[in-house]
C-alpha positions in Angstrom: -23.6 42.5 115.6 -20.9 45.4 114.3 -20.1 45.7 110.2 -16.5 46.6 108.8 -16.5 47.6 105.3 -13.6 47.8 103.0 -13.3 48.6 99.2 -10.1 47.6 96.9 -8.9 48.8 93.4 -6.1 48.1 91.0 -4.2 45.4 93.4 -1.7 44.2 91.6 -0.7 40.5 90.4 1.5 39.0 93.4 0.9 41.9 96.1 -1.9 42.4 98.9 -3.3 44.9 100.5 -4.6 44.8 104.2 -8.0 47.1 105.6 -6.9 50.1 107.0 -9.6 49.1 110.2 -9.1 46.6 112.7 -12.1 44.6 114.2 -11.7 43.1 117.7 -13.2 39.8 118.3 -13.9 39.5 121.7 -14.8 35.7 122.4 -14.2 32.4 119.9 -16.9 33.0 117.1 -17.3 32.2 113.2 -16.1 35.6 111.2 -18.0 36.2 107.8 -16.8 37.8 104.6 -19.3 39.2 102.5 -17.6 40.1 99.1 -17.6 40.9 95.2 -14.3 40.4 93.2 -13.1 41.4 89.5 -10.6 41.6 87.2 -9.4 43.4 84.1 -7.1 41.7 81.5 -7.1 43.2 78.0 -9.6 45.3 78.9 -12.2 42.9 79.7 -13.8 42.2 83.3 -12.4 38.6 83.9 -12.9 36.2 86.7 -10.3 37.3 89.6 -8.2 34.4 91.7 -7.5 36.0 95.2 -7.0 34.4 98.7 -8.6 36.1 102.2 -6.7 35.7 105.4 -7.2 37.7 109.0 -4.1 38.9 110.1 -3.6 38.8 114.2 -2.5 42.6 115.4 -2.9 41.9 118.6 -4.1 38.6 120.6 -5.7 36.3 118.3 -4.3 33.9 116.2 -3.7 34.4 111.8 -5.9 32.3 110.5 -5.5 30.5 107.0 -6.0 31.4 103.8 -9.1 31.0 102.1 -9.2 31.0 97.9 -11.6 32.5 95.8 -11.8 32.2 92.6 -14.5 33.6 90.2 -16.4 36.8 89.4 -18.6 38.2 91.3 -19.7 41.5 90.6 -24.1 41.2 90.6 -24.0 39.1 93.0 -21.7 38.4 96.6 -20.5 35.1 97.9 -19.8 34.5 101.3 -16.7 33.1 103.4 -16.4 31.9 106.7 -13.6 32.1 109.0 -14.5 29.1 111.7 -13.7 29.8 115.7 -11.7 32.6 115.5 -10.0 33.7 118.6 -10.1 36.2 120.7 -7.9 39.4 119.6 -8.3 42.4 116.8 -7.7 41.9 112.7 -7.1 43.1 109.7 -8.0 41.1 106.5 -5.8 40.5 104.2 -6.5 40.2 100.7 -4.1 38.6 98.0 -4.1 38.9 94.3 -2.8 35.4 92.9 -4.3 35.7 89.7 -3.1 37.8 86.5 -4.8 40.9 86.0 -6.1 43.9 88.7 -7.6 43.0 91.2 -10.9 44.8 92.3 -13.6 44.4 95.0 -15.6 45.2 97.9 -16.9 44.0 101.0 -18.2 43.2 104.6 -17.0 41.6 107.4 -19.4 40.5 110.0 -18.4 40.0 113.7 -20.1 39.5 116.9 
């Protein structure tokens, strides 16, 4: 199972980032994202409010967003995009919260 890692820091509210590297799904399958996330407001670490979405770059189909609210630093959480169509994708992370967002994770695909 291939793995694509990513990290981001200082993601401004109402902005998004996309992974620099793409990944290719060769047949319809589930894609897991194991992630950590947090935000800073007033100099204190707080829960972040982010959405995650797979953006089709070639073939495939862009997925719906998955919203993740919370502070995940010492333990990660996993989200799953189900029945992802064959194609080449990037992961888009959008900051819906009030503070700068930080995080990292891994995308597992077959």
